[in-house]
Structures are given as structure tokens and as C-alpha cells.
C-alpha positions as CSV (number, residue, x, y, z in Angstrom):
1,M,-0.1,0.3,-0.5
2,A,1.5,3.3,-0.8
3,S,1.7,5.2,1.9
4,H,1.1,8.4,-0.3
5,L,0.0,10.4,-3.5
6,N,2.2,10.8,-6.5
7,I,0.7,13.9,-8.3
8,V,2.7,13.8,-11.9
9,G,2.8,16.8,-14.6
10,L,4.3,17.8,-17.6
11,S,5.1,21.2,-18.4
12,N,6.8,23.0,-21.3
13,K,9.9,23.0,-19.1
14,G,10.3,19.2,-17.9
15,L,8.5,16.2,-16.1
16,F,7.8,16.5,-12.8
17,Q,6.6,14.7,-10.1
18,L,5.0,15.6,-6.5
19,N,3.9,14.4,-3.3
20,F,0.0,15.2,-2.0
21,E,1.5,16.4,1.1
22,E,2.9,19.6,2.6
23,P,4.4,21.0,1.5
24,Y,3.8,20.5,-2.2
25,E,7.1,19.5,-3.6
26,E,7.9,19.3,-7.5
27,K,10.8,16.8,-8.0
28,Q,11.9,17.3,-12.0
29,L,12.3,13.7,-14.0
30,R,12.8,15.3,-16.5
31,D,15.0,18.3,-17.4
32,G,14.9,20.5,-20.5
33,A,17.2,18.9,-21.6
34,T,14.5,16.0,-22.4
35,Q,13.5,18.1,-25.7
36,N,10.2,17.6,-27.0
37,I,8.6,16.2,-24.4
38,R,5.2,15.6,-26.4
39,S,3.2,13.6,-23.7
40,V,3.4,11.4,-21.0
41,V,1.0,8.5,-19.7
42,V,0.4,6.9,-15.8
43,S,-0.1,2.8,-16.4
44,P,-3.6,1.9,-14.5
45,K,-2.3,0.4,-11.4
46,G,0.8,2.9,-10.8
47,N,4.0,1.0,-11.5
48,Y,4.7,3.3,-14.4
49,L,4.9,6.1,-16.6
50,A,5.4,6.7,-19.8
51,Y,6.6,10.4,-22.2
52,R,6.7,9.7,-25.6
53,T,10.0,12.0,-27.4
54,D,10.0,12.9,-31.5
55,K,12.4,10.4,-31.5
56,K,11.6,8.0,-28.5
57,V,10.0,6.0,-25.4
58,E,11.1,6.3,-21.9
59,I,8.9,4.4,-19.9
60,I,10.0,4.7,-16.2
61,K,9.0,2.6,-13.0
62,C,7.1,5.2,-10.4
63,I,8.5,3.1,-7.1
64,D,12.0,4.8,-7.7
65,W,11.5,6.5,-10.4
66,T,14.4,5.0,-12.6
67,L,14.6,3.8,-16.5
68,A,12.4,1.0,-17.2
69,A,12.7,0.9,-21.4
70,A,14.4,3.3,-24.0
71,I,12.1,2.4,-27.0
72,D,12.9,4.0,-30.5
73,G,10.6,5.4,-33.0
74,N,8.5,8.7,-33.2
75,V,5.2,7.6,-31.5
76,R,2.6,10.1,-31.6
77,D,0.0,7.8,-29.4
78,M,0.4,5.3,-26.5
79,F,-1.8,3.2,-23.6
80,F,-0.6,1.5,-20.6
81,S,-2.8,-2.5,-20.9
82,P,-5.0,-2.6,-17.5
83,M,-2.8,-4.4,-15.5
84,D,0.1,-2.3,-16.9
85,T,2.8,-5.6,-18.2
86,Y,2.6,-3.9,-22.1
87,L,2.8,-0.6,-22.8
88,T,0.8,-0.2,-26.4
89,V,1.7,2.5,-28.9
90,W,0.8,4.1,-32.7
91,E,3.4,5.3,-36.0
92,M,2.1,7.2,-38.1
93,F,1.5,4.0,-41.2
94,L,4.4,4.8,-43.9
95,I,4.4,3.7,-47.5
96,T,8.1,4.2,-48.2
97,K,10.3,2.2,-51.6
98,D,12.0,-0.3,-49.3
99,H,8.0,-1.0,-48.3
100,P,5.4,-0.4,-50.6
101,Q,2.8,-2.1,-49.2
102,G,3.8,-0.4,-45.8
103,Q,4.4,-2.1,-42.3
104,P,3.1,-2.6,-39.6
105,N,2.8,1.1,-37.2
106,L,1.1,-0.3,-33.6
107,H,4.3,-1.9,-31.3
108,V,3.1,-3.8,-28.0
109,Y,5.6,-4.1,-25.8
110,S,7.2,-5.3,-22.4
111,S,6.0,-2.3,-19.4
112,S,8.9,-4.0,-17.7
113,S,11.9,-4.7,-20.1
114,G,10.7,-2.6,-24.0
115,E,10.8,-6.6,-25.8
116,L,8.7,-5.8,-28.6
117,V,5.8,-8.6,-28.4
118,G,3.9,-8.2,-31.1
119,S,2.4,-5.9,-34.1
120,F,-0.2,-4.1,-36.3
121,V,-1.1,-2.6,-39.4
122,Q,-3.3,0.3,-38.0
123,K,-3.7,3.0,-40.2
124,N,-5.8,5.3,-39.2
125,Q,-5.2,7.3,-35.6
126,S,-8.7,7.3,-34.9
127,G,-10.4,4.3,-33.4
128,W,-6.6,2.3,-33.4
129,H,-6.3,1.9,-29.9
130,P,-7.4,-2.5,-29.4
131,K,-9.4,-3.2,-26.5
132,W,-8.4,-5.0,-23.3
133,S,-10.1,-7.4,-21.4
134,S,-9.2,-6.1,-17.4
135,D,-6.9,-9.9,-16.5
136,E,-5.4,-9.2,-20.1
137,K,-6.8,-12.5,-21.2
138,L,-8.2,-10.7,-24.1
139,F,-7.1,-8.4,-26.8
140,T,-8.9,-7.1,-29.5
141,I,-8.7,-4.9,-32.1
142,Q,-10.5,-3.6,-34.8
143,S,-9.7,-4.7,-38.6
144,N,-11.7,-3.4,-41.2
145,S,-15.1,-4.4,-40.8
146,K,-13.5,-7.5,-38.6
147,I,-12.7,-7.3,-34.1
148,L,-9.3,-9.9,-33.9
149,I,-10.1,-11.4,-31.2
150,Y,-6.4,-12.8,-29.3
151,E,-5.8,-15.1,-26.1
152,D,-3.4,-14.9,-23.5
153,A,-1.2,-12.4,-25.1
154,K,-0.4,-14.5,-27.7
155,F,0.0,-11.9,-30.9
156,D,0.6,-13.9,-33.2
157,R,-3.3,-15.2,-34.7
158,Y,-6.4,-14.2,-33.9
159,T,-8.4,-16.9,-31.7
160,H,-12.2,-15.5,-33.2
161,N,-13.2,-13.0,-35.1
162,V,-16.6,-11.1,-34.9
163,Q,-18.0,-9.7,-38.6
164,A,-20.4,-6.6,-38.7
165,Q,-20.8,-5.0,-41.0
166,N,-20.2,-0.9,-41.2
167,L,-18.4,-1.3,-37.6
168,Q,-18.1,2.1,-36.2
169,A,-17.1,1.6,-32.4
170,F,-16.5,-1.2,-30.0
171,S,-15.5,-2.3,-26.8
172,V,-15.0,-4.7,-24.3
173,S,-16.5,-5.0,-20.3
174,P,-14.2,-4.2,-18.1
175,S,-15.4,-8.1,-16.5
176,V,-13.6,-11.0,-15.5
177,A,-13.4,-14.3,-16.7
178,P,-15.2,-16.5,-18.2
179,N,-18.1,-13.0,-18.0
180,Y,-16.3,-11.2,-21.0
181,Y,-18.7,-8.8,-23.2
182,L,-18.1,-6.9,-26.1
183,S,-20.8,-4.0,-27.2
184,V,-20.4,-3.3,-30.9
185,F,-22.1,-0.6,-32.6
186,T,-22.2,-0.7,-37.0
187,L,-23.9,2.2,-39.1
188,G,-26.9,1.1,-41.2
189,K,-26.9,1.7,-45.0
190,S,-28.7,4.4,-46.8
191,G,-32.0,5.2,-45.0
192,Q,-31.2,2.3,-42.8
193,P,-31.4,2.9,-39.0
194,A,-27.7,1.9,-36.9
195,F,-28.1,-0.9,-34.2
196,W,-26.1,-1.1,-30.9
197,R,-26.1,-4.9,-29.9
198,I,-24.1,-6.9,-26.6
199,F,-22.8,-9.8,-27.1
200,K,-21.2,-12.5,-24.5
201,F,-17.3,-13.5,-25.9
202,P,-17.3,-16.3,-27.3
203,Q,-21.2,-16.6,-28.6
204,F,-21.2,-13.7,-31.9
205,D,-24.1,-14.6,-33.9
206,V,-26.5,-11.6,-34.3
207,S,-29.1,-14.6,-32.8
208,H,-26.7,-14.3,-29.7
209,A,-26.6,-11.0,-29.0
210,L,-28.3,-10.0,-25.6
211,V,-29.2,-6.5,-26.5
212,S,-29.6,-5.5,-29.9
213,R,-31.2,-2.1,-30.2
214,S,-31.5,-0.3,-33.8
215,L,-31.4,3.5,-33.1
216,F,-31.8,6.3,-35.7
217,Q,-29.8,9.5,-36.8
218,A,-26.7,8.0,-35.0
219,D,-23.6,8.8,-36.3
220,K,-21.4,7.9,-33.6
221,A,-20.8,5.9,-30.5
222,T,-18.6,5.5,-27.4
223,F,-18.9,2.8,-24.3
224,Y,-18.9,3.5,-20.9
225,W,-18.8,0.1,-18.8
226,N,-19.3,0.0,-14.9
227,R,-16.9,-1.5,-12.6
228,R,-17.7,-4.9,-12.4
229,G,-18.4,-4.6,-16.5
230,T,-22.4,-5.7,-16.0
231,N,-23.9,-2.1,-17.5
232,V,-23.2,-0.5,-20.2
233,F,-24.1,3.2,-21.3
234,T,-24.9,4.2,-24.7
235,M,-23.2,8.0,-25.9
236,T,-24.4,8.1,-29.5
237,Q,-24.0,11.0,-31.4
238,T,-24.8,12.3,-34.4
239,D,-22.0,15.3,-37.0
240,V,-24.7,17.0,-37.9
241,D,-28.5,17.7,-37.3
242,K,-30.3,16.2,-40.6
243,T,-33.3,17.7,-38.9
244,G,-31.9,21.5,-38.3
245,G,-32.3,22.0,-34.9
246,S,-28.6,22.0,-33.9
247,Y,-25.1,23.4,-35.2
248,Y,-23.8,20.0,-33.1
249,G,-25.9,17.0,-34.2
250,K,-27.9,15.6,-31.7
251,Q,-26.8,12.7,-28.4
252,A,-29.0,10.7,-26.7
253,L,-28.1,8.4,-24.2
254,S,-29.0,4.7,-24.1
255,Y,-28.5,2.0,-21.4
256,G,-27.9,-2.1,-21.4
257,D,-28.3,-4.8,-19.3
258,V,-26.3,-7.8,-20.4
259,K,-27.5,-10.4,-18.6
260,G,-30.3,-9.2,-21.3
261,N,-33.2,-7.1,-20.3
262,G,-31.7,-3.7,-21.9
263,G,-32.8,0.0,-19.6
264,N,-35.6,1.6,-20.7
265,M,-33.0,4.8,-19.2
266,T,-32.9,7.4,-22.0
267,F,-31.7,10.8,-21.7
268,S,-30.9,13.2,-24.7
269,K,-30.2,16.7,-25.1
270,E,-28.5,18.9,-28.2
271,G,-25.4,20.2,-28.3
272,P,-21.6,18.6,-26.5
273,I,-21.9,16.3,-23.9
274,H,-18.2,17.9,-22.0
275,A,-18.3,14.2,-19.5
276,I,-20.2,11.3,-18.1
277,A,-19.2,9.7,-14.8
278,W,-19.8,8.2,-11.3
279,N,-20.7,10.6,-9.2
280,P,-18.3,10.1,-6.5
281,G,-20.9,11.0,-4.0
282,N,-22.9,8.0,-4.5
283,W,-21.2,5.6,-7.4
284,N,-25.4,4.3,-7.7
285,E,-25.6,7.2,-9.8
286,W,-24.4,8.7,-12.7
287,V,-23.6,12.0,-13.8
288,A,-23.8,13.9,-17.5
289,V,-21.9,17.1,-17.0
290,Y,-22.5,20.0,-19.6
291,G,-19.9,22.2,-18.0
292,H,-15.9,22.0,-17.4
293,A,-15.9,21.0,-13.7
294,P,-17.4,19.6,-11.1
295,A,-19.2,21.8,-8.6
296,K,-17.6,24.6,-6.5
297,A,-15.0,24.2,-9.5
298,T,-16.5,25.8,-11.7
299,L,-14.9,29.1,-10.4
300,F,-12.7,28.8,-13.1
301,N,-12.2,27.2,-16.7
302,A,-10.9,23.4,-15.4
303,K,-10.8,20.0,-16.9
304,C,-11.1,18.0,-13.0
305,D,-10.8,14.0,-12.7
306,P,-11.3,13.0,-8.5
307,L,-8.7,11.4,-6.3
308,Y,-9.2,7.7,-5.6
309,D,-11.0,8.2,-2.2
310,N,-13.0,10.8,-3.8
311,R,-13.0,13.5,-1.5
312,T,-10.8,15.6,-3.2
313,Y,-9.7,16.5,-7.1
314,I,-7.7,17.6,-9.2
315,C,-8.4,21.5,-11.2
316,L,-5.9,21.9,-13.9
317,G,-6.9,25.5,-15.3
318,C,-6.5,27.3,-18.6
319,S,-6.7,30.3,-20.4
320,W,-7.6,30.7,-24.4
321,L,-3.6,30.4,-24.8
322,Q,-2.5,27.8,-22.4
323,K,-2.4,26.1,-19.0
324,V,-2.4,29.0,-16.0
325,G,-1.9,26.5,-13.3
326,Y,-3.8,23.8,-11.3
327,K,-5.6,23.3,-8.0
328,F,-6.1,20.5,-5.6
329,W,-9.7,21.1,-4.1
330,H,-11.4,19.5,-1.4
331,Y,-15.1,17.7,-1.8
332,T,-16.8,19.7,0.1
333,G,-15.4,23.1,-2.9
334,V,-12.6,23.5,0.1
335,L,-9.1,25.0,-2.3
336,M,-5.9,23.2,-0.8
337,Y,-3.6,23.5,-2.4
338,K,-2.9,26.2,-5.9
339,R,0.3,26.4,-8.5
340,S,0.2,29.2,-10.5
341,C,2.8,28.9,-13.5
342,E,5.8,30.6,-13.7
343,D,7.1,33.2,-16.7
344,K,7.1,31.5,-20.1
345,E,5.5,28.3,-18.2
346,N,3.4,26.0,-19.5
347,L,2.0,23.8,-17.9
348,L,0.5,20.8,-20.5
349,S,-1.1,18.5,-18.0
350,I,-0.7,16.7,-14.7
351,C,-2.7,13.9,-13.7
352,W,-2.7,11.5,-10.2
353,R,-0.8,8.5,-9.7
354,P,-2.8,5.6,-9.4
355,G,-2.9,2.9,-6.8
356,T,-3.8,1.4,-3.5
357,Y,-4.1,4.3,-0.6
358,P,-6.0,4.4,3.3
359,K,-9.1,5.7,3.2
360,S,-11.5,7.8,5.7
361,E,-14.2,8.3,6.9
362,L,-16.1,11.1,5.1
363,S,-16.0,14.3,7.4
364,K,-19.7,16.3,7.4
365,S,-17.0,19.7,8.9
366,A,-14.8,20.8,6.2
367,P,-11.4,21.3,6.6
368,K,-9.2,24.4,6.9
369,G,-7.4,25.5,3.6
370,I,-6.3,28.2,2.1
371,A,-8.1,31.7,0.1
372,E,-7.5,33.0,-2.9
373,T,-5.8,36.5,-2.0
374,T,-6.2,38.1,-5.3
375,P,-9.2,40.8,-4.9
376,K,-12.0,40.4,-7.7
377,A,-11.3,43.7,-8.3
378,E,-7.7,42.9,-9.6
379,K,-8.7,40.0,-11.0
380,R,-11.7,42.0,-13.5
381,E,-8.7,43.8,-14.3
382,A,-6.1,41.1,-15.2
383,R,-8.8,39.6,-17.2
384,K,-8.7,42.4,-19.7
385,A,-5.5,43.4,-19.3
386,R,-4.9,39.5,-20.8
387,K,-8.2,39.8,-23.4
388,A,-5.9,42.6,-24.4
389,E,-2.7,40.9,-24.7
390,E,-4.6,37.4,-26.6
391,K,-6.3,39.9,-29.3
392,A,-2.6,42.2,-30.0
393,E,-1.2,38.4,-30.3
394,R,-4.2,37.5,-32.7
395,G,-3.5,40.7,-35.2
396,D,-6.6,42.4,-33.6
397,T,-5.8,46.2,-32.9
398,S,-9.0,47.8,-32.7
399,P,-9.5,50.9,-29.7
400,Q,-10.2,49.2,-26.2
401,P,-13.2,51.2,-24.3
402,P,-11.3,53.0,-21.2
403,P,-11.5,51.2,-18.0
404,P,-14.7,52.4,-16.2
405,N,-14.4,55.7,-13.1
406,T,-13.6,53.2,-10.3
407,T,-13.9,56.8,-8.6
408,N,-15.5,56.9,-5.4
409,K,-18.3,58.8,-5.1
410,A,-20.5,60.8,-2.4
411,P,-23.8,59.2,-1.1
412,F,-26.9,60.5,-2.6
413,V,-28.7,62.6,0.0
414,S,-32.2,63.4,-0.8
415,T,-33.5,66.6,-1.3
416,G,-37.5,66.7,-0.6
417,D,-38.0,67.0,-3.6
418,P,-38.4,63.8,-6.0
419,E,-38.8,66.0,-9.3
420,K,-35.3,67.2,-8.0
421,D,-33.7,64.1,-6.3
422,K,-35.1,63.0,-10.3
423,K,-33.1,64.9,-12.3
424,I,-29.9,64.9,-9.3
425,K,-30.2,60.9,-10.2
426,N,-29.4,62.0,-13.8
427,L,-26.8,63.7,-14.3
428,N,-24.9,62.0,-11.8
429,K,-25.4,59.5,-14.4
430,R,-23.8,61.3,-17.4
431,N,-20.9,61.6,-14.9
């Protein structure tokens, strides 16, 4: 069990980690000498992190922050398997004189050693991610209108394939053996509906589907499973609303039960749904978030992730041009810590390191936090100055309105004559 929580962040000045405890000191893992760090990912169990540059990927062991493996290549995207055993990476698919048919561009490596254990062709970056079962027994990948299923980390030969004409998206449940489920979304032909189906491995005939539902005006689908893999929500979306009602198209949320009795809970809303997540205060409840952050963290535009004890949020604040810092909020809305970017510093990402941490009982009283030290009048002026800078950078040289008159005025004293009072008030407004 981890003694303290680690947080990993990436800025233009390097890769860093800090412990979630006073005095919140950042420790550099890679400084500016390691140039062009593009992104960083932390493994689901918290054993590893990986960062990529234009020339290589490095896997770091989080227990002591030492190097586990280095992989050469211009990797564009990457992710760890559910149990941290493998790192899967994607590179651009290239056709060269030496390789006129192209060559494999999706690779699976051992996280501990960097050994290459499997390679595949996946031409498009959109939807390239293979799907694992939570115990890593199944490895599934989309190949045109087929889903290829590999078992027991044997990547040289697939054991099953699912034929799905006009396959748009699929997902594997996070359940463990023997109850594996696949949620599959296929597009309809011209004038025909799309279909969402759930199958239990290894029975993939349409007649064996546990859930089969036709969906009109659906071009895309995203799946959200509960932790046990027994229920799934599907959010469908049209790119353009064909009825002319919304520029963003339409979205709908549907519910399915893998036991076969599909639920009838459906929500729809025009406009973009920013996030869907379990309610941290009640794990039996789903929450659709239409803003940038939950609860009182909406005091500033932010991307918020819940800590694994569901009591603290980490918020990555951002302006129109760049990330400006991060804050820690207690679930009661109390601000626990704030760190602003320094001059010419650009915060690119920040996240919790997963792990097993001690939990405490929920307290009815809020902890002592820190206060925002900037007065509201100063915040307003800072926003105006930032907007002026942004306009200047975009080449907008139109004159700015004069600042408001903040001179304190004497309180109004009535003359006793309503008509005179009215005239005096009008004159005061003009001045």
C-alpha cells in the first residue's frame, strides 16, 4: 500500500512529480535537457509512467523513478494495458520505396523490459486503440469490418473474429473470466438504422446478442461500463443534426444490461455533452456534466479528475492561450492548494498516479483550506489585460474601451423633492 499519493505533471520546462502532502514540492524527473516531450501517460495500476518525444519513448518505474526501458521511434500515441504489463504505441503508417505495402505501425511492448511482443497494421489514428479485458486475457483490435480477438497475450494468431458490417466502434467489458462482453456499434446503410448490440464471448452470432437495439440518427458511439462490466451506457451522436435543430447534431444516452433485459433509461440533449461519469458521492448514480468542472470547481475553467478516495479533485486551469496552473479542491469545495505557472511556463498536463491508498471516513465538516488572495477588482483588471494581450497576438488592433471610472462617489442625499431628486440622479449617471 502506497504511503503517499504521487501526482505527475508535464510542462514546457520538463516532466515532474510531487507528493500530495505538505509542502507540495515538485521533483523534476526530466528537465529541459530532454527536449520536445509531447505527452505522458501513467499506467492504470500506477507502476509505470511513459513519456514520448519525437525520437523515443521512455518507460519509468514509479516506485523509484528509474528507467525501465527505452523504445526508439516517432510515437504519436500510447497507452498501458489494464494490469500494467504492456505498453501499446502507434506510429504513422508510412509507404516507402523499401516498403511499398507499408509495414506494421502498432506495436505492443513489455512494460518492464521494452521487449517487442506484437505488431499490427492500423492505418488510421482515429480509433486505433486495441481493447483489453481487465485481466489482460483478451486483446481485441479492429480490422476493417472485423473485430480480431487474441487470447493469453499470443499476438501471432487470433482465435476469434466478429464480423460486423459498417463497424464504427466497439468496446470490451472490464469484467473477468468467464464473463467477457463486447458492445458493438454498426452504421446503417442509406435510409437504414444503426445497430447497437452486446455479445457474450465467444457467442457472436446476431441471434445470440444479449442486447440488440436499432438507432436512428446515430453516426458515432462511445461506451461507458460500470466497474464490474455488468451494465453499459452508450452515448450516440450525429455529426450534423439533419433536422436543422442544432449545429452540434444530436446526442442520446442509452442503457444496456448484459443479463439481457436492456434498460429503458435514455437521455438526450442538443449540444455537446462534455463528460459522463459516476457520481463520486453515490456510486449508484450517473452524472452527465455539461460544464468544465464539477461542484464549486466551476469557479474557473478547469479539467477536473477525482482522486481515488473520492474526496479531492485535481483541477488543471487554462486560459484561451495556455495552461496557467493547477489547484487541489476538497470534495466540500474547499481550496487546498494552488500553483500558478511562472513566466514563460506552459503547463501541458497533470494527473494522479493510480494506486491503493488508505481511505478515511467522510467528514461532515470541511477541512481548513487556503484563500484566494487576489481581490475581485484586481481579478477583473487582470482579465481585461489578458484579453487585450490575446487580441494583440491575434492582430486585433481595434481601440479598447476606456477603463471604468472607479472613483468613489459621495452617497446620494435626497432633497425632499422627488422631481429634483430624479434630475440629480440623471446628472450623476451622465458624470
